[in-house]
PDB file of N, CA, C and O in Angstrom:
ATOM      1  N   UNK A   1      16.798  36.642   2.475  1.00  0.00           N
ATOM      2  CA  UNK A   1      18.099  36.519   1.859  1.00  0.00           C
ATOM      3  C   UNK A   1      17.956  35.685   0.588  1.00  0.00           C
ATOM      4  O   UNK A   1      17.314  34.634   0.603  1.00  0.00           O
ATOM      5  N   UNK A   2      18.541  36.139  -0.490  1.00  0.00           N
ATOM      6  CA  UNK A   2      18.454  35.461  -1.772  1.00  0.00           C
ATOM      7  C   UNK A   2      19.592  34.460  -1.939  1.00  0.00           C
ATOM      8  O   UNK A   2      20.663  34.640  -1.361  1.00  0.00           O
ATOM      9  N   UNK A   3      19.369  33.398  -2.730  1.00  0.00           N
ATOM     10  CA  UNK A   3      20.462  32.459  -2.982  1.00  0.00           C
ATOM     11  C   UNK A   3      21.543  33.110  -3.839  1.00  0.00           C
ATOM     12  O   UNK A   3      21.257  33.958  -4.683  1.00  0.00           O
ATOM     13  N   UNK A   4      22.778  32.703  -3.611  1.00  0.00           N
ATOM     14  CA  UNK A   4      23.909  33.292  -4.322  1.00  0.00           C
ATOM     15  C   UNK A   4      23.910  32.833  -5.776  1.00  0.00           C
ATOM     16  O   UNK A   4      24.100  33.645  -6.682  1.00  0.00           O
ATOM     17  N   UNK A   5      23.701  31.548  -6.004  1.00  0.00           N
ATOM     18  CA  UNK A   5      23.709  31.013  -7.368  1.00  0.00           C
ATOM     19  C   UNK A   5      22.500  30.104  -7.545  1.00  0.00           C
ATOM     20  O   UNK A   5      21.953  29.566  -6.582  1.00  0.00           O
ATOM     21  N   UNK A   6      22.107  29.951  -8.781  1.00  0.00           N
ATOM     22  CA  UNK A   6      20.959  29.097  -9.098  1.00  0.00           C
ATOM     23  C   UNK A   6      21.313  27.635  -8.829  1.00  0.00           C
ATOM     24  O   UNK A   6      22.434  27.212  -9.114  1.00  0.00           O
ATOM     25  N   UNK A   7      20.383  26.862  -8.288  1.00  0.00           N
ATOM     26  CA  UNK A   7      20.595  25.434  -8.044  1.00  0.00           C
ATOM     27  C   UNK A   7      20.399  24.673  -9.356  1.00  0.00           C
ATOM     28  O   UNK A   7      19.361  24.804 -10.005  1.00  0.00           O
ATOM     29  N   UNK A   8      21.382  23.893  -9.736  1.00  0.00           N
ATOM     30  CA  UNK A   8      21.309  23.167 -11.005  1.00  0.00           C
ATOM     31  C   UNK A   8      20.298  22.020 -10.921  1.00  0.00           C
ATOM     32  O   UNK A   8      19.921  21.590  -9.831  1.00  0.00           O
ATOM     33  N   UNK A   9      19.867  21.535 -12.083  1.00  0.00           N
ATOM     34  CA  UNK A   9      18.927  20.418 -12.146  1.00  0.00           C
ATOM     35  C   UNK A   9      19.539  19.170 -11.520  1.00  0.00           C
ATOM     36  O   UNK A   9      18.839  18.392 -10.872  1.00  0.00           O
ATOM     37  N   UNK A  10      20.822  18.980 -11.708  1.00  0.00           N
ATOM     38  CA  UNK A  10      21.503  17.810 -11.159  1.00  0.00           C
ATOM     39  C   UNK A  10      21.516  17.845  -9.635  1.00  0.00           C
ATOM     40  O   UNK A  10      21.200  16.852  -8.979  1.00  0.00           O
ATOM     41  N   UNK A  11      21.879  18.982  -9.086  1.00  0.00           N
ATOM     42  CA  UNK A  11      21.933  19.108  -7.626  1.00  0.00           C
ATOM     43  C   UNK A  11      20.535  18.980  -7.017  1.00  0.00           C
ATOM     44  O   UNK A  11      20.364  18.361  -5.966  1.00  0.00           O
ATOM     45  N   UNK A  12      19.553  19.560  -7.673  1.00  0.00           N
ATOM     46  CA  UNK A  12      18.176  19.455  -7.203  1.00  0.00           C
ATOM     47  C   UNK A  12      17.718  17.996  -7.248  1.00  0.00           C
ATOM     48  O   UNK A  12      17.052  17.527  -6.325  1.00  0.00           O
ATOM     49  N   UNK A  13      18.072  17.278  -8.320  1.00  0.00           N
ATOM     50  CA  UNK A  13      17.699  15.874  -8.448  1.00  0.00           C
ATOM     51  C   UNK A  13      18.363  14.996  -7.403  1.00  0.00           C
ATOM     52  O   UNK A  13      17.736  14.083  -6.865  1.00  0.00           O
ATOM     53  N   UNK A  14      19.647  15.272  -7.109  1.00  0.00           N
ATOM     54  CA  UNK A  14      20.351  14.490  -6.091  1.00  0.00           C
ATOM     55  C   UNK A  14      19.762  14.731  -4.707  1.00  0.00           C
ATOM     56  O   UNK A  14      19.709  13.814  -3.887  1.00  0.00           O
ATOM     57  N   UNK A  15      19.324  15.946  -4.442  1.00  0.00           N
ATOM     58  CA  UNK A  15      18.719  16.251  -3.146  1.00  0.00           C
ATOM     59  C   UNK A  15      17.390  15.534  -2.983  1.00  0.00           C
ATOM     60  O   UNK A  15      17.047  15.105  -1.881  1.00  0.00           O
ATOM     61  N   UNK A  16      16.636  15.401  -4.071  1.00  0.00           N
ATOM     62  CA  UNK A  16      15.318  14.778  -4.018  1.00  0.00           C
ATOM     63  C   UNK A  16      15.346  13.277  -4.314  1.00  0.00           C
ATOM     64  O   UNK A  16      14.285  12.664  -4.432  1.00  0.00           O
ATOM     65  N   UNK A  17      16.504  12.681  -4.433  1.00  0.00           N
ATOM     66  CA  UNK A  17      16.615  11.278  -4.838  1.00  0.00           C
ATOM     67  C   UNK A  17      15.967  10.324  -3.845  1.00  0.00           C
ATOM     68  O   UNK A  17      15.477   9.270  -4.250  1.00  0.00           O
ATOM     69  N   UNK A  18      15.949  10.654  -2.580  1.00  0.00           N
ATOM     70  CA  UNK A  18      15.393   9.753  -1.565  1.00  0.00           C
ATOM     71  C   UNK A  18      13.911   9.990  -1.312  1.00  0.00           C
ATOM     72  O   UNK A  18      13.330   9.326  -0.453  1.00  0.00           O
ATOM     73  N   UNK A  19      13.282  10.914  -2.031  1.00  0.00           N
ATOM     74  CA  UNK A  19      11.897  11.261  -1.762  1.00  0.00           C
ATOM     75  C   UNK A  19      10.900  10.519  -2.649  1.00  0.00           C
ATOM     76  O   UNK A  19       9.719  10.865  -2.666  1.00  0.00           O
ATOM     77  N   UNK A  20      11.354   9.509  -3.381  1.00  0.00           N
ATOM     78  CA  UNK A  20      10.472   8.792  -4.300  1.00  0.00           C
ATOM     79  C   UNK A  20       9.411   8.010  -3.523  1.00  0.00           C
ATOM     80  O   UNK A  20       9.677   7.505  -2.433  1.00  0.00           O
ATOM     81  N   UNK A  21       8.217   7.917  -4.091  1.00  0.00           N
ATOM     82  CA  UNK A  21       7.143   7.156  -3.472  1.00  0.00           C
ATOM     83  C   UNK A  21       7.329   5.670  -3.752  1.00  0.00           C
ATOM     84  O   UNK A  21       7.844   5.290  -4.803  1.00  0.00           O
ATOM     85  N   UNK A  22       6.915   4.844  -2.821  1.00  0.00           N
ATOM     86  CA  UNK A  22       6.986   3.402  -3.015  1.00  0.00           C
ATOM     87  C   UNK A  22       5.571   2.846  -3.123  1.00  0.00           C
ATOM     88  O   UNK A  22       4.624   3.422  -2.589  1.00  0.00           O
ATOM     89  N   UNK A  23       5.440   1.737  -3.809  1.00  0.00           N
ATOM     90  CA  UNK A  23       4.135   1.113  -3.977  1.00  0.00           C
ATOM     91  C   UNK A  23       3.665   0.418  -2.716  1.00  0.00           C
ATOM     92  O   UNK A  23       4.459   0.140  -1.818  1.00  0.00           O
ATOM     93  N   UNK A  24       2.383   0.141  -2.651  1.00  0.00           N
ATOM     94  CA  UNK A  24       1.801  -0.543  -1.509  1.00  0.00           C
ATOM     95  C   UNK A  24       2.135  -2.032  -1.597  1.00  0.00           C
ATOM     96  O   UNK A  24       1.940  -2.656  -2.640  1.00  0.00           O
ATOM     97  N   UNK A  25       2.638  -2.595  -0.499  1.00  0.00           N
ATOM     98  CA  UNK A  25       2.959  -4.019  -0.465  1.00  0.00           C
ATOM     99  C   UNK A  25       1.671  -4.829  -0.421  1.00  0.00           C
ATOM    100  O   UNK A  25       0.722  -4.457   0.270  1.00  0.00           O
ATOM    101  N   UNK A  26       1.638  -5.919  -1.148  1.00  0.00           N
ATOM    102  CA  UNK A  26       0.467  -6.792  -1.112  1.00  0.00           C
ATOM    103  C   UNK A  26       0.931  -8.239  -1.205  1.00  0.00           C
ATOM    104  O   UNK A  26       2.032  -8.524  -1.675  1.00  0.00           O
ATOM    105  N   UNK A  27       0.075  -9.145  -0.751  1.00  0.00           N
ATOM    106  CA  UNK A  27       0.375 -10.568  -0.827  1.00  0.00           C
ATOM    107  C   UNK A  27      -0.872 -11.303  -1.298  1.00  0.00           C
ATOM    108  O   UNK A  27      -1.974 -10.755  -1.260  1.00  0.00           O
ATOM    109  N   UNK A  28      -0.699 -12.533  -1.738  1.00  0.00           N
ATOM    110  CA  UNK A  28      -1.823 -13.349  -2.210  1.00  0.00           C
ATOM    111  C   UNK A  28      -2.478 -14.050  -1.037  1.00  0.00           C
ATOM    112  O   UNK A  28      -1.801 -14.560  -0.144  1.00  0.00           O
ATOM    113  N   UNK A  29      -3.797 -14.072  -1.047  1.00  0.00           N
ATOM    114  CA  UNK A  29      -4.556 -14.784  -0.026  1.00  0.00           C
ATOM    115  C   UNK A  29      -4.476 -16.275  -0.333  1.00  0.00           C
ATOM    116  O   UNK A  29      -4.789 -16.683  -1.452  1.00  0.00           O
ATOM    117  N   UNK A  30      -4.062 -17.105   0.636  1.00  0.00           N
ATOM    118  CA  UNK A  30      -4.015 -18.542   0.384  1.00  0.00           C
ATOM    119  C   UNK A  30      -5.395 -19.169   0.262  1.00  0.00           C
ATOM    120  O   UNK A  30      -5.536 -20.258  -0.294  1.00  0.00           O
ATOM    121  N   UNK A  31      -6.406 -18.493   0.776  1.00  0.00           N
ATOM    122  CA  UNK A  31      -7.762 -19.031   0.709  1.00  0.00           C
ATOM    123  C   UNK A  31      -8.391 -18.893  -0.666  1.00  0.00           C
ATOM    124  O   UNK A  31      -8.951 -19.851  -1.198  1.00  0.00           O
ATOM    125  N   UNK A  32      -8.300 -17.679  -1.251  1.00  0.00           N
ATOM    126  CA  UNK A  32      -8.989 -17.450  -2.526  1.00  0.00           C
ATOM    127  C   UNK A  32      -8.062 -16.959  -3.628  1.00  0.00           C
ATOM    128  O   UNK A  32      -8.462 -16.961  -4.792  1.00  0.00           O
ATOM    129  N   UNK A  33      -6.833 -16.537  -3.309  1.00  0.00           N
ATOM    130  CA  UNK A  33      -5.881 -16.101  -4.321  1.00  0.00           C
ATOM    131  C   UNK A  33      -5.951 -14.632  -4.667  1.00  0.00           C
ATOM    132  O   UNK A  33      -5.180 -14.167  -5.506  1.00  0.00           O
ATOM    133  N   UNK A  34      -6.854 -13.881  -4.045  1.00  0.00           N
ATOM    134  CA  UNK A  34      -6.962 -12.459  -4.321  1.00  0.00           C
ATOM    135  C   UNK A  34      -5.859 -11.715  -3.566  1.00  0.00           C
ATOM    136  O   UNK A  34      -5.414 -12.178  -2.516  1.00  0.00           O
ATOM    137  N   UNK A  35      -5.413 -10.569  -4.087  1.00  0.00           N
ATOM    138  CA  UNK A  35      -4.377  -9.812  -3.396  1.00  0.00           C
ATOM    139  C   UNK A  35      -4.976  -9.121  -2.173  1.00  0.00           C
ATOM    140  O   UNK A  35      -6.129  -8.690  -2.186  1.00  0.00           O
ATOM    141  N   UNK A  36      -4.165  -9.024  -1.113  1.00  0.00           N
ATOM    142  CA  UNK A  36      -4.596  -8.395   0.132  1.00  0.00           C
ATOM    143  C   UNK A  36      -3.386  -7.775   0.801  1.00  0.00           C
ATOM    144  O   UNK A  36      -2.252  -8.083   0.436  1.00  0.00           O
ATOM    145  N   UNK A  37      -3.610  -6.904   1.777  1.00  0.00           N
ATOM    146  CA  UNK A  37      -2.518  -6.313   2.524  1.00  0.00           C
ATOM    147  C   UNK A  37      -1.938  -7.356   3.472  1.00  0.00           C
ATOM    148  O   UNK A  37      -2.687  -8.154   4.036  1.00  0.00           O
ATOM    149  N   UNK A  38      -0.612  -7.365   3.661  1.00  0.00           N
ATOM    150  CA  UNK A  38      -0.030  -8.331   4.586  1.00  0.00           C
ATOM    151  C   UNK A  38      -0.487  -8.085   6.026  1.00  0.00           C
ATOM    152  O   UNK A  38      -0.678  -6.940   6.433  1.00  0.00           O
ATOM    153  N   UNK A  39      -0.658  -9.146   6.778  1.00  0.00           N
ATOM    154  CA  UNK A  39      -1.090  -9.109   8.185  1.00  0.00           C
ATOM    155  C   UNK A  39      -2.484  -8.523   8.338  1.00  0.00           C
ATOM    156  O   UNK A  39      -2.808  -7.970   9.390  1.00  0.00           O
ATOM    157  N   UNK A  40      -3.313  -8.634   7.309  1.00  0.00           N
ATOM    158  CA  UNK A  40      -4.685  -8.141   7.363  1.00  0.00           C
ATOM    159  C   UNK A  40      -5.635  -9.243   6.916  1.00  0.00           C
ATOM    160  O   UNK A  40      -5.224 -10.211   6.277  1.00  0.00           O
ATOM    161  N   UNK A  41      -6.911  -9.084   7.257  1.00  0.00           N
ATOM    162  CA  UNK A  41      -7.933 -10.030   6.840  1.00  0.00           C
ATOM    163  C   UNK A  41      -8.219  -9.839   5.352  1.00  0.00           C
ATOM    164  O   UNK A  41      -8.178  -8.716   4.850  1.00  0.00           O
ATOM    165  N   UNK A  42      -8.504 -10.923   4.655  1.00  0.00           N
ATOM    166  CA  UNK A  42      -8.889 -10.857   3.250  1.00  0.00           C
ATOM    167  C   UNK A  42     -10.322 -10.346   3.171  1.00  0.00           C
ATOM    168  O   UNK A  42     -11.209 -10.879   3.838  1.00  0.00           O
ATOM    169  N   UNK A  43     -10.553  -9.322   2.365  1.00  0.00           N
ATOM    170  CA  UNK A  43     -11.897  -8.747   2.266  1.00  0.00           C
ATOM    171  C   UNK A  43     -12.817  -9.608   1.410  1.00  0.00           C
ATOM    172  O   UNK A  43     -14.033  -9.417   1.435  1.00  0.00           O
ATOM    173  N   UNK A  44     -12.266 -10.547   0.656  1.00  0.00           N
ATOM    174  CA  UNK A  44     -13.080 -11.390  -0.210  1.00  0.00           C
ATOM    175  C   UNK A  44     -13.609 -12.628   0.530  1.00  0.00           C
ATOM    176  O   UNK A  44     -14.803 -12.923   0.479  1.00  0.00           O
ATOM    177  N   UNK A  45     -12.709 -13.350   1.219  1.00  0.00           N
ATOM    178  CA  UNK A  45     -13.128 -14.608   1.850  1.00  0.00           C
ATOM    179  C   UNK A  45     -13.040 -14.600   3.380  1.00  0.00           C
ATOM    180  O   UNK A  45     -13.535 -15.529   4.017  1.00  0.00           O
ATOM    181  N   UNK A  46     -12.421 -13.572   3.989  1.00  0.00           N
ATOM    182  CA  UNK A  46     -12.338 -13.494   5.444  1.00  0.00           C
ATOM    183  C   UNK A  46     -11.169 -14.251   6.042  1.00  0.00           C
ATOM    184  O   UNK A  46     -11.119 -14.422   7.261  1.00  0.00           O
ATOM    185  N   UNK A  47     -10.226 -14.711   5.233  1.00  0.00           N
ATOM    186  CA  UNK A  47      -9.077 -15.472   5.721  1.00  0.00           C
ATOM    187  C   UNK A  47      -8.146 -14.563   6.509  1.00  0.00           C
ATOM    188  O   UNK A  47      -7.836 -13.458   6.062  1.00  0.00           O
ATOM    189  N   UNK A  48      -7.691 -15.019   7.692  1.00  0.00           N
ATOM    190  CA  UNK A  48      -6.738 -14.266   8.498  1.00  0.00           C
ATOM    191  C   UNK A  48      -5.439 -15.057   8.622  1.00  0.00           C
ATOM    192  O   UNK A  48      -4.385 -14.581   8.198  1.00  0.00           O
ATOM    193  N   UNK A  49      -5.499 -16.256   9.199  1.00  0.00           N
ATOM    194  CA  UNK A  49      -4.361 -17.166   9.244  1.00  0.00           C
ATOM    195  C   UNK A  49      -4.886 -18.602   9.248  1.00  0.00           C
ATOM    196  O   UNK A  49      -6.095 -18.821   9.164  1.00  0.00           O
ATOM    197  N   UNK A  50      -3.987 -19.573   9.345  1.00  0.00           N
ATOM    198  CA  UNK A  50      -4.395 -20.981   9.227  1.00  0.00           C
ATOM    199  C   UNK A  50      -5.455 -21.391  10.229  1.00  0.00           C
ATOM    200  O   UNK A  50      -6.357 -22.161   9.899  1.00  0.00           O
ATOM    201  N   UNK A  51      -5.354 -20.878  11.465  1.00  0.00           N
ATOM    202  CA  UNK A  51      -6.257 -21.339  12.519  1.00  0.00           C
ATOM    203  C   UNK A  51      -7.464 -20.430  12.718  1.00  0.00           C
ATOM    204  O   UNK A  51      -8.305 -20.717  13.570  1.00  0.00           O
ATOM    205  N   UNK A  52      -7.575 -19.336  11.955  1.00  0.00           N
ATOM    206  CA  UNK A  52      -8.659 -18.385  12.178  1.00  0.00           C
ATOM    207  C   UNK A  52      -9.229 -17.910  10.847  1.00  0.00           C
ATOM    208  O   UNK A  52      -8.487 -17.521   9.946  1.00  0.00           O
ATOM    209  N   UNK A  53     -10.529 -17.944  10.735  1.00  0.00           N
ATOM    210  CA  UNK A  53     -11.221 -17.421   9.558  1.00  0.00           C
ATOM    211  C   UNK A  53     -12.490 -16.736  10.043  1.00  0.00           C
ATOM    212  O   UNK A  53     -13.211 -17.285  10.876  1.00  0.00           O
ATOM    213  N   UNK A  54     -12.769 -15.545   9.530  1.00  0.00           N
ATOM    214  CA  UNK A  54     -13.905 -14.756   9.992  1.00  0.00           C
ATOM    215  C   UNK A  54     -15.065 -14.860   9.014  1.00  0.00           C
ATOM    216  O   UNK A  54     -14.867 -14.969   7.804  1.00  0.00           O
ATOM    217  N   UNK A  55     -16.274 -14.823   9.554  1.00  0.00           N
ATOM    218  CA  UNK A  55     -17.485 -14.828   8.735  1.00  0.00           C
ATOM    219  C   UNK A  55     -17.745 -13.401   8.253  1.00  0.00           C
ATOM    220  O   UNK A  55     -17.703 -12.465   9.052  1.00  0.00           O
ATOM    221  N   UNK A  56     -18.009 -13.225   6.974  1.00  0.00           N
ATOM    222  CA  UNK A  56     -18.291 -11.908   6.416  1.00  0.00           C
ATOM    223  C   UNK A  56     -19.772 -11.777   6.113  1.00  0.00           C
ATOM    224  O   UNK A  56     -20.399 -12.709   5.609  1.00  0.00           O
ATOM    225  N   UNK A  57     -20.330 -10.606   6.425  1.00  0.00           N
ATOM    226  CA  UNK A  57     -21.722 -10.321   6.083  1.00  0.00           C
ATOM    227  C   UNK A  57     -21.742  -9.420   4.861  1.00  0.00           C
ATOM    228  O   UNK A  57     -20.854  -8.587   4.685  1.00  0.00           O
ATOM    229  N   UNK A  58     -22.741  -9.583   4.025  1.00  0.00           N
ATOM    230  CA  UNK A  58     -22.866  -8.723   2.861  1.00  0.00           C
ATOM    231  C   UNK A  58     -23.460  -7.387   3.291  1.00  0.00           C
ATOM    232  O   UNK A  58     -24.398  -7.343   4.087  1.00  0.00           O
ATOM    233  N   UNK A  59     -22.913  -6.313   2.765  1.00  0.00           N
ATOM    234  CA  UNK A  59     -23.432  -4.989   3.079  1.00  0.00           C
ATOM    235  C   UNK A  59     -24.138  -4.419   1.852  1.00  0.00           C
ATOM    236  O   UNK A  59     -23.744  -4.683   0.716  1.00  0.00           O
ATOM    237  N   UNK A  60     -25.168  -3.648   2.092  1.00  0.00           N
ATOM    238  CA  UNK A  60     -25.884  -3.028   0.985  1.00  0.00           C
ATOM    239  C   UNK A  60     -25.384  -1.618   0.776  1.00  0.00           C
ATOM    240  O   UNK A  60     -25.058  -0.931   1.744  1.00  0.00           O
ATOM    241  N   UNK A  61     -25.316  -1.174  -0.451  1.00  0.00           N
ATOM    242  CA  UNK A  61     -24.843   0.172  -0.750  1.00  0.00           C
ATOM    243  C   UNK A  61     -25.926   1.190  -0.422  1.00  0.00           C
ATOM    244  O   UNK A  61     -27.105   0.983  -0.708  1.00  0.00           O
ATOM    245  N   UNK A  62     -25.499   2.298   0.188  1.00  0.00           N
ATOM    246  CA  UNK A  62     -26.437   3.360   0.535  1.00  0.00           C
ATOM    247  C   UNK A  62     -26.685   4.221  -0.696  1.00  0.00           C
ATOM    248  O   UNK A  62     -25.774   4.457  -1.490  1.00  0.00           O
ATOM    249  N   UNK A  63     -27.916   4.689  -0.850  1.00  0.00           N
ATOM    250  CA  UNK A  63     -28.244   5.537  -1.991  1.00  0.00           C
ATOM    251  C   UNK A  63     -28.259   6.988  -1.600  1.00  0.00           C
ATOM    252  O   UNK A  63     -28.518   7.851  -2.439  1.00  0.00           O
TER     253      UNK A  63
END
């Protein structure tokens, strides 16, 4: 079945108004100041929260 009338740019835009992408949330690491995902370990210094910090090992790149 074909549409009766063409959908205008305005109506199409209003229908798609809620489909916009949002940016990724990030926060500053209190340990080193680098940006990181909230509620995640810092990939630079291993900071998780005040009472817990993880030791990070250096990884070598595969060729």
